[in-house]
C-alpha positions as CSV (number, residue, x, y, z in Angstrom):
1,M,111.1,128.3,14.0
2,K,112.0,124.6,14.2
3,M,110.5,122.1,11.9
4,N,109.3,118.8,13.3
5,I,110.3,116.2,10.7
6,K,110.2,112.5,11.2
7,F,113.5,111.5,9.6
8,D,112.8,107.8,10.1
9,T,110.0,108.1,7.5
10,M,112.3,109.8,4.9
11,K,113.4,107.9,1.9
12,K,116.7,106.1,2.5
13,E,119.1,106.3,-0.4
14,E,121.5,103.7,-1.4
15,P,125.2,104.6,-1.0
16,F,126.6,106.3,-4.1
17,D,128.6,103.7,-6.1
18,Y,131.8,105.6,-7.1
19,A,133.3,102.7,-8.9
20,S,130.3,102.3,-11.1
21,F,130.2,106.1,-11.6
22,E,133.9,106.0,-12.7
23,R,133.3,103.2,-15.2
24,E,130.2,105.0,-16.7
25,A,132.1,108.4,-16.8
26,I,135.0,106.8,-18.8
27,E,132.5,105.2,-21.2
28,R,130.6,108.5,-21.7
29,L,133.9,110.4,-22.3
30,K,134.8,107.9,-25.0
31,E,131.3,108.5,-26.5
32,G,132.0,112.2,-26.6
33,R,129.3,113.1,-24.1
34,P,129.4,116.6,-22.4
35,L,130.8,117.0,-18.8
36,S,127.8,119.0,-17.6
37,G,124.1,119.5,-18.5
38,V,121.2,117.2,-18.6
39,D,123.1,114.3,-20.0
40,G,126.4,115.4,-18.6
41,I,129.0,113.0,-17.2
42,F,129.2,114.8,-13.8
43,T,125.4,115.4,-13.5
44,P,124.7,112.3,-11.3
45,L,127.6,113.0,-9.0
46,I,126.6,116.7,-8.6
47,K,123.0,115.6,-7.9
48,R,124.1,113.2,-5.2
49,L,126.4,115.8,-3.6
50,L,123.7,118.5,-3.5
51,E,121.1,116.1,-2.2
52,S,123.4,114.9,0.6
53,S,124.3,118.5,1.5
54,L,120.7,119.5,1.7
55,E,119.8,116.4,3.7
56,G,122.6,117.3,6.2
57,E,121.1,120.8,6.5
58,L,117.7,119.3,7.5
59,V,119.2,116.9,10.0
60,Y,121.6,119.3,11.7
């Protein structure tokens, strides 16, 4: 079964800013924040990777 989805109406995300992520990650490491979990250092990156992967599955 094929889904008819209008991709032009889907929310367009801004490109992930890796430089900003790197700066924030270093600051969070200095603060002693955890690497994973709700407030984890890698949580925003993992979220972006998963969302991009799922979006790719819908498109292709």
